[in-house]
N, C-alpha and C positions, 0 to 999 in steps of 0.2 A: 536567637534571642534578640528581642527589640526592647530598647529602653528609651522612654520619652517623658517629657514633662507635659502634663495636662493642666491647663489653667484658663481662667477667664481673661480676656484681654480688652483693651480699649480700641477705639476705631483705628488707631495707628499700629495695632498689634503688640503694644506693650502689655506685659503681664500685669494684672491687678493683684494687689496684696490681699484682697478680701473677696472670696475665700482664697486662701494661700494656694499656690501651685502644688500639684501632687506629682510624685515620681511613680511612673507605671512601668513595670517590666513584664513582658510577654515572652514565655519560653515554650518551645514546641519540641517534644521528644517522642520517639517511637515507643509504643507501649503494646507489646504483644503483636497482634495483627492489625492494630490501629495506631492512632496518634493521640497523645495527651497534650493539651494546651493549658498552661497555667498562667494566670494573670495575677500579679501581685501589685497592690497599690500601697504606697507609703505616705502617711500623713504626718504633719508636724506634731500633732497631739490628739488625744481622745476627743477634745472639743472640736478640732478641725474635722475629724471623722464624723462626728455627730452633725456638724454644720452641713456638710455635703450630703449626708444621709437624709437630713431634713429637706434638702433641696431636690430629692428624688434620684440620687445617684444609683441606688440599688435597682430601682425599676428601669432606669435608662440602660445600665449595664446588662441587666437580664434580657431586655429587649434586643439590644445590639448583639450580644453574644448568641442569642437564640437564632440569629440569621446566618451564622457561619456555616452550618452544615449545608443549607440550601445554596449558598454562594459557592461552596466547594463542589457540590454536585453539578451546578450550572457550568462552572469552569471546566470540570472534567469532561463534560459532554461536548465541548467546543472543539 
């Protein structure tokens, strides 16, 4: 399990308040003959969720998570 804060930051690395930071938890469990990865993101409010959704978070997460199988295959062949 990995838990981290995802946030926008200024040039000095200080978290910005808008949009608010998000808490993300990634867990990986064996599932039959494979593996299941679950990503849970916690928002301060429904409005916060809508704000980051409007900024393209869903598309970004879909694109990033869509690369995991290829990365694992690449690592396994090394």
